[in-house]
Steps between C-alpha positions, in 0.01 A plus 500: 500500500735211572400142441349281770663219697386257233752647260758593762608165656800653683273741691260216571778291657606794724146552619474134582831495689424827685212333684744269674850652489545875475882486482492260210238716324715809556793330331283386208358846450839639416491307175164637393453772241307817596197371305512173696523693826190700410319175422616361833370796701167526321435124530581503875193533725463868601552432870843348425626746245683715754709205603567405138607858415750494783660192346574687180855629454379823337132550583537863390537371140194274522251727680467752216409217257200376701159568346347803672216326674729219613727753674199641680388151604851417613542802726159435656576133540836563662345749741461867424780611729732204445463548124619860497849400390349356182361843408850646505570307179156548335470701184290813471240307304482238779471764774214677317331163425496414873297816563280452189422138595474519878427860605148508360164360610332441166499841334566690824846575642563319833689722746549207733671288235717784363595578858636149542697529183636834611629324815674248277657770278618689806646191657684423175696826522503856376577418139210255475271749677604774257444279196156404628414856586597621153356214292162438668246755382501826694116486495507172687744642761276806552196280551693282742640793702159667517367189671775511765608857562375860514726755328508872583708774332632772730352832385733787424277778634340360811711562810240335723533165319625217718656166418225231514527275805727208413595658169832401335683697235807456279516848354324728745221553248305176467381339826349154510326308776346154524121489459466216749652559851678166517594473132871432447603723210874438530519348150312800363753725665782304334331529162456877536855541630637307205301701253588830670874433479510311165199625295367820649251574221327163552495569878337841427261341250360233733458730803326760291286222359396379844389853582321603184434236237161326463464129568298448192766648270776313679318168476411551133865557405630223729257255346594613146877453558452168678263365229756569230778327683287198592403465132871491417540220754211300356207616717244666267291795617182428699281608206677266259511213745125526565434397135566141595168503678310657212156367403474257207174420335411129527498460122866606462657325799604195294654702218861413409752587230482303176872416523765468763588838650868399540637436845846635417732774613655342805494698825540856616602673819259470789523664847457158663681172458329246284357248750475129412165430331363141483492420124398134533231295334342423842510859631198626692432793267425463128738780399793308643388177335486687172848647563637148537400438135698805372859484387768658713508842323119519491482414868753762598308772314171373644631512857645851460162606379342320799710698747427826317129422528544423873651850534188646335283307745700629796462857374130474416415331833691760703731239653812622685771480234782488759359193678664165430157330512347714227650325201399147611148627566478667158649191330234278655222736387635506144529120500141452621326747272716445190447125536124554524512704179730251328283202576187689395647590158650154448162346574308746275748463212574132535876562526764372731640740764834560334330592171290764676803643679683532163204688350388718792671766708538403867337823602194409295476163670508675840234748391271224380549321835429823690172538309402141572574524875448854627517396861857373468593800286378751763652312794769695699479799270522853642270720295589840366230647724663354811839638398346845432332497840832425673660792319215738601518391860871562509461846350230590750722389790786718374265795468388448863858484617585826321199669667613379843850640431 
């Protein structure tokens, strides 16, 4: 991950000038390195990133360097259709991340969201559509298509068989028709056409899947593939993330290490841009007041850990990972509960805030705070039971549709 504006003064000057004079900013951008340009885009408010990208001389060189979640935020901020040109230059990892982050509702695939992304991929052109079709899990495509279309295979030994009303075909064998009378499935048609001409076996696989595969098996594999990729991006599994809310006996809540745990190691790649965090002695939250007492290297490691913990909160709480508002909401929750735990331990141990931070994992501070204030910990969380019920309702609806067919 590139450095922030605080360590990239050239990018900071361009951002300041761009608010008043786009032509002057465009001229200044030409002298920026690629890393500076990445900083510039990520530090620009999401709603203005499209305009800033257009000022770049070679946006196709910068777009693949954007953190995965930031690319997703950028396309949504620009406008899903207006942002399709950005996807032409996205990497395979970025394309898949857009689906992993934004085409799910908790632990359940969202056909509506994936349908929107399909429109974007189709608008971006055949090559982007093909890359998306091949790189996004086939299980997810099958689940999506099953929500939108019926598929019927022409029998070889039934002369009385007739083409279903409104049925469309590419090969004279598979016929598909929209489930809803007024549903526009043009983008689906483009996806199937692209796969039919460029990757026939995937075309065959997804249409057979729509006809025969079970939702439960498809969802299990789709969740498994997605979970692994999200862990690589820095979003732990739901099971692992839920540990931050684990119960702590009252007699162990103030326990800390005998020595400093060592806030070293610098930073690591995150799927989001490191936002500015208020490390000041008069900050509202105790964790930020403690961060102000750390040296620069310690603070950097502490803040990377802070954002990683916010990702765990987002996962555990079932927040929409592709929503630009999710990270600020998770950051605030971490700040509130970790500060509560920090102040409790500092008071019980008679230590200053910075000393406790140096001797206690941030996740432990959050967990202590969550035990002290269960109401705040439970606020805005989507329980596993709620997510399971959504999945069952969806499966029942698909079964009813198949019976109607």
